[in-house]
N, C-alpha and C positions, 0 to 999 in steps of 0.2 A: 414526488415519490421516486426513489431511485430504482434503476433496473440492476439486478444482480447478474453478473456473468460469471458462472462457475467454470474455471479452467482446470481440466484434468492434466496435471503437469507430467506425470510419469516419473517424478523424482521421489525417491524414498526418504521418509522421515524415520530415523532410527528408533526402534522400539527397544524395550528392555529396562527393567527397573534398576539395573545396576549402572546404566549409563546416565550420568547427570544431565538435567534438562539443558544446561548451557552447552554441553558438548553436542547434544542433538541439534540444537538450533545452529551451532557453528557448522556442523556437517552439511546442513542445507545451505546456509548463507555463504559458505566458501566453496560451494560447488560451482565450477565454471559454467556448466550448462544452465544451472538455475539463474545465475547472474545474467547470462545472455538472454534467457527467456524473459526475465523481468524487464530488462532494458528494451527488448523488442516489443513487449506488451505496452510499455509506457510510450514508446515511439508511435506505435499503432494508434493508440487512443489520442495522442496529440495530433497525429495526422488527420484524424476524424474531427478535429476542432475542439477537443477537450483541453482543459487545463488540468493537468494530472498531478495528484499527490501520491507518492509511493512511500509507505511507512514500513519501517523495520526497527529492530532494537540493536542492530549491528552497524556501527559507524563505518567500518572498512567496507562492508557490503554496499552501503549506500554510496560511498565515494566511488567504488568500482563501477557500480551501475551508472552513476552520473557520467563517468568517463566513457563508458561504452555507448551511452546515449549521444554524447557529443555536445556541441555548442548550444543546443536547445534546452539544456538542463542546468539546474543549480541544486545545491544541497544545503541543508541547515541541520547541524548536529550540535551536541553539547560543547564541542571544542571550538565552535564559532563564537567569538565574544558577543555578548548581548547587544552592544552598541553597533555591531556590523550587521546584525540580522535584518533590521528594517530595510536596508538598501538591497539586500539579497532578495527578500520577499517581494519588494516592489517590482523586481524584474519580471515576476509572473504576470503583472498587469501590463507590462510593456512588451518585451521581446522574447521572453522564455515561456515554454509551455509545460515543462516538467519540473516538479519540485520533489526532491528526495529528502525525507526528514525522519527523525527518530520518533518513535511512538510516544516517548515521554514528553517531547516538546509539542507534538501535534494532537495529543489526546485532550488537551485543555488549553485555553488561553490564546490561541492563534486564530485570527479570523481573517481569512482571505475568501471573501464571498464569491470570487470568480472561479474558484476551484470547482470542477464538475465531475471528476473521476478519482476514485480512491482505489489504489492497488494495495491489497493486504499482502505484503511480501514476507511477513513473519506470521506463523500460526497464532491465531487469537482464540483464546478459550475463556474469555471473560466478557460477559454480556455488557456491563457498564462501559468497559473500554471500547467494545465494538460500537456501542451507541455514540460515544464521544467521537470516535474516529469518523463514523458516517456523518456526524454533525458537521464536519469540516466541508463536506461537498453538497449538502442539501440546502444551503442557504440561498435566498433569492438574490439574483443578480440579472440585470437587464440583458437579454440576448443569450442567456446561458442555456446550454443543452440540458436534456433530461439527465440528471445525475446517474453515474454508473459506478457500481461497486464491482471490482474484480477480485473474486475469491479464489485463491490458488489452492487446489486440492492436491495433497501429497499422498504418497502410498505408505501404508503401514497401519497397524491397529490404532495407535494413538491419534494419528492424523485423520483417519476415517471417523473416529468418534468425535473429534473436535469439529470436523467439517459437517457432520450430521447435526451437532448442536447449533452451529452457525446457520445451517439451512432451516432448522426449526425456528430460530430467531427471525430470519427473513420472512418466513411464512406467517409467523405471528404478527409481524409488522405490516403484512399485506404487500410486500415488495414483489415486483415481477421478476421471475427467475428464469434464466436460460443457461444451457450448458454449451460451452465452446469446445 
């Protein structure tokens, strides 16, 4: 059973019906402070012995965070050819601790049982998607720590509503929840 760590980010998620969803996500993903916070969180959990998966749907964001994290990180996005992905993913079993990846790739079909921490770096408001993403870190693997889910809470009406829905999901699943 995973432990959910809710992180109050202090970063605003833009509200307003006239602002397209993609523009709102971009405003957060390309916020320098947010990128640094995600990279630091990934490094923190890796330092605690976790194998970390950070998911987002913004490729440049993931690449920037991987650069900020340094040599301990790799990324897999849609622009990485399929035949190169297995070698990149294998590094998580060997000498890398942090994997940045797109939600579309890691919501289904990728099985790295060693992963023990999921950082939700893009707001998720879809219960089946949340279930799939959490499934990446709750698989059995010898010597693995208790899985951790890092749920980033943003500021704003939309973000607050989505965070509340995710919290309800975690409670319904019986997950242990703490706020950082």
